[in-house]
mmCIF file of the N, C-alpha and C atoms, coordinates in Angstrom:
data_MODEL
# 
_entry.id   MODEL 
# 
loop_
_atom_site.group_PDB 
_atom_site.id 
_atom_site.type_symbol 
_atom_site.label_atom_id 
_atom_site.label_alt_id 
_atom_site.label_comp_id 
_atom_site.label_asym_id 
_atom_site.label_entity_id 
_atom_site.label_seq_id 
_atom_site.pdbx_PDB_ins_code 
_atom_site.Cartn_x 
_atom_site.Cartn_y 
_atom_site.Cartn_z 
_atom_site.occupancy 
_atom_site.B_iso_or_equiv 
_atom_site.pdbx_formal_charge 
_atom_site.auth_seq_id 
_atom_site.auth_comp_id 
_atom_site.auth_asym_id 
_atom_site.auth_atom_id 
_atom_site.pdbx_PDB_model_num 
ATOM 1   N N  . MET A 1 1  ? -45.896 -51.977 19.704 1.00 0.00 ? 1  MET A N  1 
ATOM 2   C CA . MET A 1 1  ? -46.109 -50.846 20.606 1.00 0.00 ? 1  MET A CA 1 
ATOM 3   C C  . MET A 1 1  ? -44.771 -50.455 21.237 1.00 0.00 ? 1  MET A C  1 
ATOM 4   N N  . THR A 1 2  ? -44.469 -49.174 21.209 1.00 0.00 ? 2  THR A N  1 
ATOM 5   C CA . THR A 1 2  ? -43.216 -48.696 21.792 1.00 0.00 ? 2  THR A CA 1 
ATOM 6   C C  . THR A 1 2  ? -43.408 -48.400 23.266 1.00 0.00 ? 2  THR A C  1 
ATOM 7   N N  . SER A 1 3  ? -42.408 -48.733 24.039 1.00 0.00 ? 3  SER A N  1 
ATOM 8   C CA . SER A 1 3  ? -42.508 -48.413 25.454 1.00 0.00 ? 3  SER A CA 1 
ATOM 9   C C  . SER A 1 3  ? -41.999 -46.995 25.674 1.00 0.00 ? 3  SER A C  1 
ATOM 10  N N  . GLN A 1 4  ? -42.659 -46.278 26.537 1.00 0.00 ? 4  GLN A N  1 
ATOM 11  C CA . GLN A 1 4  ? -42.274 -44.908 26.840 1.00 0.00 ? 4  GLN A CA 1 
ATOM 12  C C  . GLN A 1 4  ? -41.890 -44.831 28.306 1.00 0.00 ? 4  GLN A C  1 
ATOM 13  N N  . THR A 1 5  ? -40.832 -44.104 28.576 1.00 0.00 ? 5  THR A N  1 
ATOM 14  C CA . THR A 1 5  ? -40.343 -43.967 29.935 1.00 0.00 ? 5  THR A CA 1 
ATOM 15  C C  . THR A 1 5  ? -40.683 -42.578 30.464 1.00 0.00 ? 5  THR A C  1 
ATOM 16  N N  . ILE A 1 6  ? -41.189 -42.552 31.681 1.00 0.00 ? 6  ILE A N  1 
ATOM 17  C CA . ILE A 1 6  ? -41.482 -41.285 32.346 1.00 0.00 ? 6  ILE A CA 1 
ATOM 18  C C  . ILE A 1 6  ? -40.352 -41.012 33.324 1.00 0.00 ? 6  ILE A C  1 
ATOM 19  N N  . ILE A 1 7  ? -39.808 -39.797 33.253 1.00 0.00 ? 7  ILE A N  1 
ATOM 20  C CA . ILE A 1 7  ? -38.746 -39.421 34.177 1.00 0.00 ? 7  ILE A CA 1 
ATOM 21  C C  . ILE A 1 7  ? -39.213 -38.260 35.047 1.00 0.00 ? 7  ILE A C  1 
ATOM 22  N N  . ARG A 1 8  ? -38.685 -38.216 36.241 1.00 0.00 ? 8  ARG A N  1 
ATOM 23  C CA . ARG A 1 8  ? -39.090 -37.199 37.207 1.00 0.00 ? 8  ARG A CA 1 
ATOM 24  C C  . ARG A 1 8  ? -38.174 -35.981 37.101 1.00 0.00 ? 8  ARG A C  1 
ATOM 25  N N  . LEU A 1 9  ? -38.522 -34.922 37.810 1.00 0.00 ? 9  LEU A N  1 
ATOM 26  C CA . LEU A 1 9  ? -37.826 -33.648 37.721 1.00 0.00 ? 9  LEU A CA 1 
ATOM 27  C C  . LEU A 1 9  ? -36.307 -33.737 37.936 1.00 0.00 ? 9  LEU A C  1 
ATOM 28  N N  . PRO A 1 10 ? -35.820 -34.465 38.930 1.00 0.00 ? 10 PRO A N  1 
ATOM 29  C CA . PRO A 1 10 ? -34.356 -34.521 39.083 1.00 0.00 ? 10 PRO A CA 1 
ATOM 30  C C  . PRO A 1 10 ? -33.636 -35.032 37.829 1.00 0.00 ? 10 PRO A C  1 
ATOM 31  N N  . GLN A 1 11 ? -34.225 -36.020 37.156 1.00 0.00 ? 11 GLN A N  1 
ATOM 32  C CA . GLN A 1 11 ? -33.619 -36.538 35.927 1.00 0.00 ? 11 GLN A CA 1 
ATOM 33  C C  . GLN A 1 11 ? -33.739 -35.530 34.786 1.00 0.00 ? 11 GLN A C  1 
ATOM 34  N N  . VAL A 1 12 ? -34.865 -34.810 34.726 1.00 0.00 ? 12 VAL A N  1 
ATOM 35  C CA . VAL A 1 12 ? -35.042 -33.775 33.697 1.00 0.00 ? 12 VAL A CA 1 
ATOM 36  C C  . VAL A 1 12 ? -33.997 -32.683 33.890 1.00 0.00 ? 12 VAL A C  1 
ATOM 37  N N  . LYS A 1 13 ? -33.804 -32.254 35.127 1.00 0.00 ? 13 LYS A N  1 
ATOM 38  C CA . LYS A 1 13 ? -32.803 -31.228 35.423 1.00 0.00 ? 13 LYS A CA 1 
ATOM 39  C C  . LYS A 1 13 ? -31.404 -31.715 35.040 1.00 0.00 ? 13 LYS A C  1 
ATOM 40  N N  . GLN A 1 14 ? -31.104 -32.945 35.356 1.00 0.00 ? 14 GLN A N  1 
ATOM 41  C CA . GLN A 1 14 ? -29.791 -33.499 35.045 1.00 0.00 ? 14 GLN A CA 1 
ATOM 42  C C  . GLN A 1 14 ? -29.571 -33.589 33.533 1.00 0.00 ? 14 GLN A C  1 
ATOM 43  N N  . ARG A 1 15 ? -30.572 -34.060 32.804 1.00 0.00 ? 15 ARG A N  1 
ATOM 44  C CA . ARG A 1 15 ? -30.437 -34.227 31.350 1.00 0.00 ? 15 ARG A CA 1 
ATOM 45  C C  . ARG A 1 15 ? -30.337 -32.904 30.617 1.00 0.00 ? 15 ARG A C  1 
ATOM 46  N N  . THR A 1 16 ? -31.090 -31.891 31.083 1.00 0.00 ? 16 THR A N  1 
ATOM 47  C CA . THR A 1 16 ? -31.111 -30.611 30.363 1.00 0.00 ? 16 THR A CA 1 
ATOM 48  C C  . THR A 1 16 ? -30.086 -29.617 30.889 1.00 0.00 ? 16 THR A C  1 
ATOM 49  N N  . GLY A 1 17 ? -29.686 -29.761 32.136 1.00 0.00 ? 17 GLY A N  1 
ATOM 50  C CA . GLY A 1 17 ? -28.801 -28.783 32.752 1.00 0.00 ? 17 GLY A CA 1 
ATOM 51  C C  . GLY A 1 17 ? -29.541 -27.527 33.187 1.00 0.00 ? 17 GLY A C  1 
ATOM 52  N N  . LEU A 1 18 ? -30.864 -27.577 33.184 1.00 0.00 ? 18 LEU A N  1 
ATOM 53  C CA . LEU A 1 18 ? -31.684 -26.427 33.549 1.00 0.00 ? 18 LEU A CA 1 
ATOM 54  C C  . LEU A 1 18 ? -32.171 -26.544 34.990 1.00 0.00 ? 18 LEU A C  1 
ATOM 55  N N  . SER A 1 19 ? -32.456 -25.408 35.598 1.00 0.00 ? 19 SER A N  1 
ATOM 56  C CA . SER A 1 19 ? -33.010 -25.402 36.953 1.00 0.00 ? 19 SER A CA 1 
ATOM 57  C C  . SER A 1 19 ? -34.516 -25.642 36.889 1.00 0.00 ? 19 SER A C  1 
ATOM 58  N N  . ARG A 1 20 ? -35.085 -25.939 38.044 1.00 0.00 ? 20 ARG A N  1 
ATOM 59  C CA . ARG A 1 20 ? -36.532 -26.156 38.137 1.00 0.00 ? 20 ARG A CA 1 
ATOM 60  C C  . ARG A 1 20 ? -37.296 -24.927 37.650 1.00 0.00 ? 20 ARG A C  1 
ATOM 61  N N  . SER A 1 21 ? -36.882 -23.747 38.102 1.00 0.00 ? 21 SER A N  1 
ATOM 62  C CA . SER A 1 21 ? -37.604 -22.527 37.730 1.00 0.00 ? 21 SER A CA 1 
ATOM 63  C C  . SER A 1 21 ? -37.507 -22.260 36.229 1.00 0.00 ? 21 SER A C  1 
ATOM 64  N N  . THR A 1 22 ? -36.361 -22.548 35.635 1.00 0.00 ? 22 THR A N  1 
ATOM 65  C CA . THR A 1 22 ? -36.215 -22.352 34.192 1.00 0.00 ? 22 THR A CA 1 
ATOM 66  C C  . THR A 1 22 ? -37.099 -23.323 33.423 1.00 0.00 ? 22 THR A C  1 
ATOM 67  N N  . ILE A 1 23 ? -37.162 -24.567 33.856 1.00 0.00 ? 23 ILE A N  1 
ATOM 68  C CA . ILE A 1 23 ? -38.019 -25.558 33.205 1.00 0.00 ? 23 ILE A CA 1 
ATOM 69  C C  . ILE A 1 23 ? -39.470 -25.094 33.230 1.00 0.00 ? 23 ILE A C  1 
ATOM 70  N N  . TYR A 1 24 ? -39.947 -24.655 34.389 1.00 0.00 ? 24 TYR A N  1 
ATOM 71  C CA . TYR A 1 24 ? -41.332 -24.211 34.490 1.00 0.00 ? 24 TYR A CA 1 
ATOM 72  C C  . TYR A 1 24 ? -41.584 -22.911 33.737 1.00 0.00 ? 24 TYR A C  1 
ATOM 73  N N  . SER A 1 25 ? -40.587 -22.049 33.635 1.00 0.00 ? 25 SER A N  1 
ATOM 74  C CA . SER A 1 25 ? -40.728 -20.835 32.820 1.00 0.00 ? 25 SER A CA 1 
ATOM 75  C C  . SER A 1 25 ? -40.857 -21.203 31.342 1.00 0.00 ? 25 SER A C  1 
ATOM 76  N N  . LEU A 1 26 ? -40.062 -22.166 30.900 1.00 0.00 ? 26 LEU A N  1 
ATOM 77  C CA . LEU A 1 26 ? -40.148 -22.628 29.508 1.00 0.00 ? 26 LEU A CA 1 
ATOM 78  C C  . LEU A 1 26 ? -41.497 -23.292 29.220 1.00 0.00 ? 26 LEU A C  1 
ATOM 79  N N  . ILE A 1 27 ? -42.019 -24.010 30.195 1.00 0.00 ? 27 ILE A N  1 
ATOM 80  C CA . ILE A 1 27 ? -43.349 -24.627 30.035 1.00 0.00 ? 27 ILE A CA 1 
ATOM 81  C C  . ILE A 1 27 ? -44.397 -23.529 29.858 1.00 0.00 ? 27 ILE A C  1 
ATOM 82  N N  . LYS A 1 28 ? -44.328 -22.509 30.705 1.00 0.00 ? 28 LYS A N  1 
ATOM 83  C CA . LYS A 1 28 ? -45.283 -21.399 30.629 1.00 0.00 ? 28 LYS A CA 1 
ATOM 84  C C  . LYS A 1 28 ? -45.192 -20.682 29.286 1.00 0.00 ? 28 LYS A C  1 
ATOM 85  N N  . ALA A 1 29 ? -43.975 -20.590 28.736 1.00 0.00 ? 29 ALA A N  1 
ATOM 86  C CA . ALA A 1 29 ? -43.756 -19.927 27.448 1.00 0.00 ? 29 ALA A CA 1 
ATOM 87  C C  . ALA A 1 29 ? -44.065 -20.841 26.260 1.00 0.00 ? 29 ALA A C  1 
ATOM 88  N N  . GLY A 1 30 ? -44.413 -22.095 26.537 1.00 0.00 ? 30 GLY A N  1 
ATOM 89  C CA . GLY A 1 30 ? -44.734 -23.033 25.467 1.00 0.00 ? 30 GLY A CA 1 
ATOM 90  C C  . GLY A 1 30 ? -43.512 -23.599 24.754 1.00 0.00 ? 30 GLY A C  1 
ATOM 91  N N  . GLN A 1 31 ? -42.353 -23.528 25.399 1.00 0.00 ? 31 GLN A N  1 
ATOM 92  C CA . GLN A 1 31 ? -41.118 -24.010 24.788 1.00 0.00 ? 31 GLN A CA 1 
ATOM 93  C C  . GLN A 1 31 ? -40.645 -25.354 25.333 1.00 0.00 ? 31 GLN A C  1 
ATOM 94  N N  . PHE A 1 32 ? -41.345 -25.866 26.326 1.00 0.00 ? 32 PHE A N  1 
ATOM 95  C CA . PHE A 1 32 ? -41.012 -27.159 26.936 1.00 0.00 ? 32 PHE A CA 1 
ATOM 96  C C  . PHE A 1 32 ? -42.332 -27.851 27.225 1.00 0.00 ? 32 PHE A C  1 
ATOM 97  N N  . LYS A 1 33 ? -42.410 -29.136 26.941 1.00 0.00 ? 33 LYS A N  1 
ATOM 98  C CA . LYS A 1 33 ? -43.675 -29.856 27.160 1.00 0.00 ? 33 LYS A CA 1 
ATOM 99  C C  . LYS A 1 33 ? -44.047 -29.887 28.636 1.00 0.00 ? 33 LYS A C  1 
ATOM 100 N N  . ALA A 1 34 ? -45.326 -29.758 28.900 1.00 0.00 ? 34 ALA A N  1 
ATOM 101 C CA . ALA A 1 34 ? -45.835 -29.806 30.269 1.00 0.00 ? 34 ALA A CA 1 
ATOM 102 C C  . ALA A 1 34 ? -45.707 -31.233 30.817 1.00 0.00 ? 34 ALA A C  1 
ATOM 103 N N  . PRO A 1 35 ? -45.581 -31.349 32.129 1.00 0.00 ? 35 PRO A N  1 
ATOM 104 C CA . PRO A 1 35 ? -45.457 -32.686 32.719 1.00 0.00 ? 35 PRO A CA 1 
ATOM 105 C C  . PRO A 1 35 ? -46.777 -33.448 32.679 1.00 0.00 ? 35 PRO A C  1 
ATOM 106 N N  . ILE A 1 36 ? -46.652 -34.736 32.873 1.00 0.00 ? 36 ILE A N  1 
ATOM 107 C CA . ILE A 1 36 ? -47.800 -35.646 32.940 1.00 0.00 ? 36 ILE A CA 1 
ATOM 108 C C  . ILE A 1 36 ? -48.098 -35.903 34.414 1.00 0.00 ? 36 ILE A C  1 
ATOM 109 N N  . SER A 1 37 ? -49.358 -35.833 34.781 1.00 0.00 ? 37 SER A N  1 
ATOM 110 C CA . SER A 1 37 ? -49.737 -36.106 36.162 1.00 0.00 ? 37 SER A CA 1 
ATOM 111 C C  . SER A 1 37 ? -49.621 -37.602 36.431 1.00 0.00 ? 37 SER A C  1 
ATOM 112 N N  . LEU A 1 38 ? -48.923 -37.939 37.510 1.00 0.00 ? 38 LEU A N  1 
ATOM 113 C CA . LEU A 1 38 ? -48.764 -39.338 37.901 1.00 0.00 ? 38 LEU A CA 1 
ATOM 114 C C  . LEU A 1 38 ? -49.593 -39.678 39.132 1.00 0.00 ? 38 LEU A C  1 
ATOM 115 N N  . GLY A 1 39 ? -50.126 -38.674 39.746 1.00 0.00 ? 39 GLY A N  1 
ATOM 116 C CA . GLY A 1 39 ? -50.902 -38.867 40.957 1.00 0.00 ? 39 GLY A CA 1 
ATOM 117 C C  . GLY A 1 39 ? -51.232 -37.510 41.546 1.00 0.00 ? 39 GLY A C  1 
ATOM 118 N N  . ALA A 1 40 ? -51.716 -37.517 42.767 1.00 0.00 ? 40 ALA A N  1 
ATOM 119 C CA . ALA A 1 40 ? -52.147 -36.274 43.404 1.00 0.00 ? 40 ALA A CA 1 
ATOM 120 C C  . ALA A 1 40 ? -51.020 -35.251 43.529 1.00 0.00 ? 40 ALA A C  1 
ATOM 121 N N  . ARG A 1 41 ? -49.799 -35.710 43.826 1.00 0.00 ? 41 ARG A N  1 
ATOM 122 C CA . ARG A 1 41 ? -48.697 -34.768 44.031 1.00 0.00 ? 41 ARG A CA 1 
ATOM 123 C C  . ARG A 1 41 ? -47.434 -35.171 43.279 1.00 0.00 ? 41 ARG A C  1 
ATOM 124 N N  . ALA A 1 42 ? -47.610 -35.882 42.178 1.00 0.00 ? 42 ALA A N  1 
ATOM 125 C CA . ALA A 1 42 ? -46.438 -36.350 41.433 1.00 0.00 ? 42 ALA A CA 1 
ATOM 126 C C  . ALA A 1 42 ? -46.624 -36.107 39.939 1.00 0.00 ? 42 ALA A C  1 
ATOM 127 N N  . VAL A 1 43 ? -45.575 -35.601 39.298 1.00 0.00 ? 43 VAL A N  1 
ATOM 128 C CA . VAL A 1 43 ? -45.585 -35.407 37.851 1.00 0.00 ? 43 VAL A CA 1 
ATOM 129 C C  . VAL A 1 43 ? -44.296 -35.963 37.264 1.00 0.00 ? 43 VAL A C  1 
ATOM 130 N N  . GLY A 1 44 ? -44.326 -36.186 35.971 1.00 0.00 ? 44 GLY A N  1 
ATOM 131 C CA . GLY A 1 44 ? -43.140 -36.653 35.265 1.00 0.00 ? 44 GLY A CA 1 
ATOM 132 C C  . GLY A 1 44 ? -43.227 -36.233 33.816 1.00 0.00 ? 44 GLY A C  1 
ATOM 133 N N  . TRP A 1 45 ? -42.141 -36.401 33.097 1.00 0.00 ? 45 TRP A N  1 
ATOM 134 C CA . TRP A 1 45 ? -42.067 -36.046 31.681 1.00 0.00 ? 45 TRP A CA 1 
ATOM 135 C C  . TRP A 1 45 ? -41.713 -37.278 30.885 1.00 0.00 ? 45 TRP A C  1 
ATOM 136 N N  . LEU A 1 46 ? -42.223 -37.351 29.665 1.00 0.00 ? 46 LEU A N  1 
ATOM 137 C CA . LEU A 1 46 ? -41.810 -38.429 28.783 1.00 0.00 ? 46 LEU A CA 1 
ATOM 138 C C  . LEU A 1 46 ? -40.346 -38.209 28.429 1.00 0.00 ? 46 LEU A C  1 
ATOM 139 N N  . GLU A 1 47 ? -39.559 -39.238 28.544 1.00 0.00 ? 47 GLU A N  1 
ATOM 140 C CA . GLU A 1 47 ? -38.139 -39.134 28.225 1.00 0.00 ? 47 GLU A CA 1 
ATOM 141 C C  . GLU A 1 47 ? -37.941 -38.697 26.777 1.00 0.00 ? 47 GLU A C  1 
ATOM 142 N N  . SER A 1 48 ? -38.828 -39.154 25.894 1.00 0.00 ? 48 SER A N  1 
ATOM 143 C CA . SER A 1 48 ? -38.722 -38.769 24.478 1.00 0.00 ? 48 SER A CA 1 
ATOM 144 C C  . SER A 1 48 ? -38.964 -37.269 24.283 1.00 0.00 ? 48 SER A C  1 
ATOM 145 N N  . ASP A 1 49 ? -39.866 -36.669 25.064 1.00 0.00 ? 49 ASP A N  1 
ATOM 146 C CA . ASP A 1 49 ? -40.103 -35.224 24.974 1.00 0.00 ? 49 ASP A CA 1 
ATOM 147 C C  . ASP A 1 49 ? -38.871 -34.442 25.424 1.00 0.00 ? 49 ASP A C  1 
ATOM 148 N N  . VAL A 1 50 ? -38.217 -34.913 26.477 1.00 0.00 ? 50 VAL A N  1 
ATOM 149 C CA . VAL A 1 50 ? -37.012 -34.250 26.970 1.00 0.00 ? 50 VAL A CA 1 
ATOM 150 C C  . VAL A 1 50 ? -35.896 -34.382 25.927 1.00 0.00 ? 50 VAL A C  1 
ATOM 151 N N  . SER A 1 51 ? -35.760 -35.561 25.339 1.00 0.00 ? 51 SER A N  1 
ATOM 152 C CA . SER A 1 51 ? -34.752 -35.770 24.297 1.00 0.00 ? 51 SER A CA 1 
ATOM 153 C C  . SER A 1 51 ? -35.015 -34.873 23.094 1.00 0.00 ? 51 SER A C  1 
ATOM 154 N N  . ASP A 1 52 ? -36.285 -34.726 22.721 1.00 0.00 ? 52 ASP A N  1 
ATOM 155 C CA . ASP A 1 52 ? -36.643 -33.843 21.604 1.00 0.00 ? 52 ASP A CA 1 
ATOM 156 C C  . ASP A 1 52 ? -36.272 -32.396 21.912 1.00 0.00 ? 52 ASP A C  1 
ATOM 157 N N  . PHE A 1 53 ? -36.507 -31.963 23.143 1.00 0.00 ? 53 PHE A N  1 
ATOM 158 C CA . PHE A 1 53 ? -36.153 -30.608 23.555 1.00 0.00 ? 53 PHE A CA 1 
ATOM 159 C C  . PHE A 1 53 ? -34.647 -30.393 23.432 1.00 0.00 ? 53 PHE A C  1 
ATOM 160 N N  . ILE A 1 54 ? -33.879 -31.343 23.934 1.00 0.00 ? 54 ILE A N  1 
ATOM 161 C CA . ILE A 1 54 ? -32.423 -31.240 23.875 1.00 0.00 ? 54 ILE A CA 1 
ATOM 162 C C  . ILE A 1 54 ? -31.963 -31.177 22.421 1.00 0.00 ? 54 ILE A C  1 
ATOM 163 N N  . GLU A 1 55 ? -32.504 -32.043 21.588 1.00 0.00 ? 55 GLU A N  1 
ATOM 164 C CA . GLU A 1 55 ? -32.135 -32.061 20.168 1.00 0.00 ? 55 GLU A CA 1 
ATOM 165 C C  . GLU A 1 55 ? -32.477 -30.739 19.488 1.00 0.00 ? 55 GLU A C  1 
ATOM 166 N N  . SER A 1 56 ? -33.623 -30.155 19.816 1.00 0.00 ? 56 SER A N  1 
ATOM 167 C CA . SER A 1 56 ? -34.005 -28.877 19.204 1.00 0.00 ? 56 SER A CA 1 
ATOM 168 C C  . SER A 1 56 ? -33.050 -27.766 19.633 1.00 0.00 ? 56 SER A C  1 
ATOM 169 N N  . ARG A 1 57 ? -32.581 -27.804 20.884 1.00 0.00 ? 57 ARG A N  1 
ATOM 170 C CA . ARG A 1 57 ? -31.625 -26.808 21.364 1.00 0.00 ? 57 ARG A CA 1 
ATOM 171 C C  . ARG A 1 57 ? -30.276 -26.962 20.656 1.00 0.00 ? 57 ARG A C  1 
ATOM 172 N N  . VAL A 1 58 ? -29.862 -28.200 20.432 1.00 0.00 ? 58 VAL A N  1 
ATOM 173 C CA . VAL A 1 58 ? -28.602 -28.446 19.722 1.00 0.00 ? 58 VAL A CA 1 
ATOM 174 C C  . VAL A 1 58 ? -28.705 -27.912 18.296 1.00 0.00 ? 58 VAL A C  1 
ATOM 175 N N  . LYS A 1 59 ? -29.806 -28.230 17.605 1.00 0.00 ? 59 LYS A N  1 
ATOM 176 C CA . LYS A 1 59 ? -29.988 -27.765 16.230 1.00 0.00 ? 59 LYS A CA 1 
ATOM 177 C C  . LYS A 1 59 ? -30.009 -26.240 16.159 1.00 0.00 ? 59 LYS A C  1 
ATOM 178 N N  . ALA A 1 60 ? -30.711 -25.598 17.101 1.00 0.00 ? 60 ALA A N  1 
ATOM 179 C CA . ALA A 1 60 ? -30.806 -24.138 17.107 1.00 0.00 ? 60 ALA A CA 1 
ATOM 180 C C  . ALA A 1 60 ? -29.446 -23.497 17.356 1.00 0.00 ? 60 ALA A C  1 
ATOM 181 N N  . SER A 1 61 ? -28.659 -24.079 18.218 1.00 0.00 ? 61 SER A N  1 
ATOM 182 C CA . SER A 1 61 ? -27.342 -23.498 18.505 1.00 0.00 ? 61 SER A CA 1 
ATOM 183 C C  . SER A 1 61 ? -26.375 -23.703 17.349 1.00 0.00 ? 61 SER A C  1 
ATOM 184 N N  . ARG A 1 62 ? -26.532 -24.787 16.632 1.00 0.00 ? 62 ARG A N  1 
ATOM 185 C CA . ARG A 1 62 ? -25.658 -25.041 15.479 1.00 0.00 ? 62 ARG A CA 1 
ATOM 186 C C  . ARG A 1 62 ? -26.001 -24.133 14.309 1.00 0.00 ? 62 ARG A C  1 
ATOM 187 N N  . LYS A 1 63 ? -27.297 -23.800 14.154 1.00 0.00 ? 63 LYS A N  1 
ATOM 188 C CA . LYS A 1 63 ? -27.722 -22.866 13.094 1.00 0.00 ? 63 LYS A CA 1 
ATOM 189 C C  . LYS A 1 63 ? -27.197 -21.466 13.370 1.00 0.00 ? 63 LYS A C  1 
ATOM 190 N N  . ALA A 1 64 ? -27.270 -21.056 14.642 1.00 0.00 ? 64 ALA A N  1 
ATOM 191 C CA . ALA A 1 64 ? -26.903 -19.688 15.025 1.00 0.00 ? 64 ALA A CA 1 
ATOM 192 C C  . ALA A 1 64 ? -25.404 -19.441 14.883 1.00 0.00 ? 64 ALA A C  1 
ATOM 193 N N  . GLY A 1 65 ? -24.594 -20.494 14.985 1.00 0.00 ? 65 GLY A N  1 
ATOM 194 C CA . GLY A 1 65 ? -23.146 -20.332 14.985 1.00 0.00 ? 65 GLY A CA 1 
ATOM 195 C C  . GLY A 1 65 ? -22.514 -20.329 13.675 1.00 0.00 ? 65 GLY A C  1 
# 
Protein backbone atom coordinates (compact mmCIF):
# COMPACT_ATOMS: atom_id res chain seq x y z
CA MET A 1 0.00 0.00 0.00
CA THR A 2 1.37 3.40 -0.96
CA SER A 3 1.22 6.22 1.50
CA GLN A 4 -0.38 9.41 0.29
CA THR A 5 0.35 12.83 1.69
CA ILE A 6 -2.27 15.54 2.01
CA ILE A 7 -1.02 19.10 1.74
CA ARG A 8 -2.84 22.27 2.68
CA LEU A 9 -3.41 25.40 0.60
CA PRO A 10 -0.21 27.27 1.59
CA GLN A 11 1.89 24.33 0.36
CA VAL A 12 -0.20 24.02 -2.83
CA LYS A 13 0.33 27.73 -3.53
CA GLN A 14 4.05 27.40 -2.89
CA ARG A 15 4.46 24.32 -5.10
CA THR A 16 2.43 25.68 -8.02
CA GLY A 17 3.22 29.38 -7.77
CA LEU A 18 -0.50 30.08 -8.17
CA SER A 19 -2.72 32.29 -6.03
CA ARG A 20 -5.68 30.98 -4.06
CA SER A 21 -8.17 32.54 -6.48
CA THR A 22 -6.41 31.03 -9.50
CA ILE A 23 -6.39 27.58 -7.90
CA TYR A 24 -10.12 27.76 -7.22
CA SER A 25 -10.80 29.11 -10.73
CA LEU A 26 -8.91 26.14 -12.19
CA ILE A 27 -10.92 23.77 -9.98
CA LYS A 28 -14.16 25.32 -11.25
CA ALA A 29 -12.92 24.93 -14.84
CA GLY A 30 -12.04 21.27 -14.20
CA GLN A 31 -8.31 21.84 -14.71
CA PHE A 32 -7.20 21.26 -11.11
CA LYS A 33 -8.37 18.50 -8.77
CA ALA A 34 -10.84 19.53 -6.09
CA PRO A 35 -9.65 19.43 -2.48
CA ILE A 36 -10.43 16.65 -0.04
CA SER A 37 -12.49 17.53 3.01
CA LEU A 38 -10.50 17.02 6.21
CA GLY A 39 -13.13 18.30 8.58
CA ALA A 40 -15.81 20.93 8.99
CA ARG A 41 -13.56 23.82 7.92
CA ALA A 42 -10.41 22.19 6.58
CA VAL A 43 -9.46 20.90 3.13
CA GLY A 44 -6.30 19.57 1.56
CA TRP A 45 -5.00 18.17 -1.72
CA LEU A 46 -3.20 14.95 -2.44
CA GLU A 47 0.44 15.79 -3.04
CA SER A 48 0.42 13.39 -5.99
CA ASP A 49 -2.46 15.33 -7.63
CA VAL A 50 -0.53 18.59 -7.27
CA SER A 51 2.60 16.95 -8.71
CA ASP A 52 0.56 15.62 -11.64
CA PHE A 53 -0.80 19.12 -12.30
CA ILE A 54 2.70 20.59 -12.30
CA GLU A 55 3.97 17.86 -14.62
CA SER A 56 1.08 18.42 -17.05
CA ARG A 57 1.87 22.16 -17.14
CA VAL A 58 5.54 21.44 -17.85
CA LYS A 59 4.63 19.04 -20.68
CA ALA A 60 2.15 21.52 -22.18
CA SER A 61 4.65 24.36 -22.12
CA ARG A 62 7.35 22.23 -23.71
CA LYS A 63 4.99 21.17 -26.54
CA ALA A 64 3.95 24.77 -27.24
CA GLY A 65 7.55 26.02 -27.50
